[in-house]
C-alpha positions in Angstrom: 186.4 55.9 -69.0 188.2 57.7 -66.3 185.6 60.5 -66.4 182.9 58.0 -65.9 184.4 56.5 -62.8 184.9 60.0 -61.3 181.2 60.8 -61.9 180.1 57.5 -60.3 182.4 58.2 -57.3 181.0 61.7 -57.0 177.5 60.4 -57.4 178.1 57.7 -54.8 179.5 60.3 -52.4 176.4 62.6 -52.8 174.1 59.6 -52.5 175.9 58.5 -49.3 175.1 61.9 -47.9 171.5 62.1 -49.1 170.2 58.6 -48.2 170.6 59.1 -44.4 169.0 62.5 -44.7 166.0 61.2 -46.6 165.6 58.2 -44.2 165.8 60.6 -41.2 163.1 62.7 -42.7 160.9 59.7 -43.2 161.5 58.4 -39.7 160.3 61.6 -38.1 156.6 61.3 -37.2 154.2 63.9 -38.5 153.3 66.4 -35.9 150.1 65.3 -34.1 147.1 67.6 -34.5 145.3 68.4 -31.3 142.2 66.4 -30.7 138.9 67.9 -31.9 137.2 69.2 -28.7 133.8 67.6 -28.0 130.9 69.7 -27.1 130.0 69.5 -23.5 126.8 67.5 -23.1 123.8 69.6 -22.7 121.5 69.5 -19.8 119.6 66.2 -19.5 115.8 66.6 -19.6 114.1 65.5 -16.4 111.0 64.5 -18.4 109.7 61.0 -17.7 107.7 58.8 -15.3 109.2 58.3 -11.9 108.1 55.4 -9.8 109.0 55.0 -6.2 107.8 55.2 -2.6 106.1 57.6 -0.2 107.5 57.0 3.3 105.5 58.4 6.2 107.7 60.8 8.0 105.1 61.6 10.8 105.7 65.4 10.6 102.0 66.2 10.7 101.3 63.7 13.4 99.5 61.2 11.2 100.8 57.9 12.4 101.0 54.6 10.6 97.3 53.9 11.5 96.1 57.0 9.8 98.6 57.4 6.9 100.3 54.1 6.5 104.0 53.6 6.6 104.8 53.5 2.9 103.0 53.5 -0.5 104.0 53.2 -4.1 104.0 56.4 -6.0 104.1 57.6 -9.6 105.1 61.1 -10.5 105.2 62.5 -14.1 107.4 65.2 -15.6 106.5 66.5 -19.0 107.9 69.7 -20.6 109.7 70.4 -17.3 106.4 70.4 -15.3 105.9 67.9 -12.5 102.4 66.5 -12.0 101.6 64.4 -8.9 98.3 63.4 -7.3 98.5 62.9 -3.5 95.6 60.6 -2.5 94.4 61.1 1.0 91.4 58.8 1.7 91.5 59.7 5.4 90.4 63.3 4.6 86.7 63.6 4.0 86.7 67.1 2.6 89.5 66.6 0.1 90.3 63.0 -1.1 93.2 64.1 -3.2 95.5 67.1 -3.9 96.8 67.7 -7.4 100.2 69.3 -7.7 101.3 70.7 -11.0 104.5 72.8 -10.8 107.5 73.7 -12.9 110.9 72.0 -12.5 113.7 74.5 -12.6 116.8 74.2 -14.8 118.7 73.1 -11.7 116.2 70.3 -11.1 114.4 71.8 -8.1 110.7 72.0 -7.7 108.5 73.5 -5.0 104.8 74.4 -4.7 103.9 77.7 -2.9 104.4 77.3 0.8 101.3 76.6 2.8 99.6 73.9 4.7 100.1 71.5 1.8 103.2 71.4 -0.3 105.5 69.4 -2.6 109.2 70.2 -2.9 112.4 68.4 -3.9 114.9 67.8 -6.6 115.3 65.7 -9.6 118.7 64.8 -11.1 120.3 61.9 -13.0 117.0 60.0 -13.2 116.4 60.2 -9.4 113.7 62.3 -7.7 113.6 62.9 -4.0 111.5 65.3 -2.0 108.8 65.8 0.6 105.0 66.1 0.2 102.5 67.3 2.9 98.8 66.8 2.6 96.0 67.8 5.0 96.7 64.9 7.4 100.0 63.2 6.5 103.4 64.0 5.2 105.9 61.8 3.4 109.4 61.6 2.0 109.5 60.7 -1.6 112.2 58.5 -3.3 111.6 57.6 -7.0 113.5 56.7 -10.1 112.8 57.4 -13.8 111.2 54.3 -15.2 112.0 52.5 -12.0 109.9 49.9 -10.3 109.7 49.6 -6.6 
């Protein structure tokens, strides 16, 4: 029996050393893995219908009597091409001008410079720009799927 008590004592002594070590190992948190990086969002397509207002800016000299002060407007962008029809009932020889132009990757658009033009930017669902017809010119403010 004396040999047995020595073994138990030795075992108890070894266990007293191992238990804290095992508990310490269990208490240490696992190393954290770095978060999985998310892909940056791609460019948002400007495609959609933009509703807003034309505001007479008087640049061509057409006052409120000739051009009005503001009108509702709808512009459409499909496949990065902007289409807009400027109605000009006050011009006998050309009642409307149809603009059909590309929208650049940076959201800019501009018709070739001349007497009539359409230019501006579209970003985050908002379109702003200027349009000039044969008699009147306007500032444009419009939002995608917006109502004015």
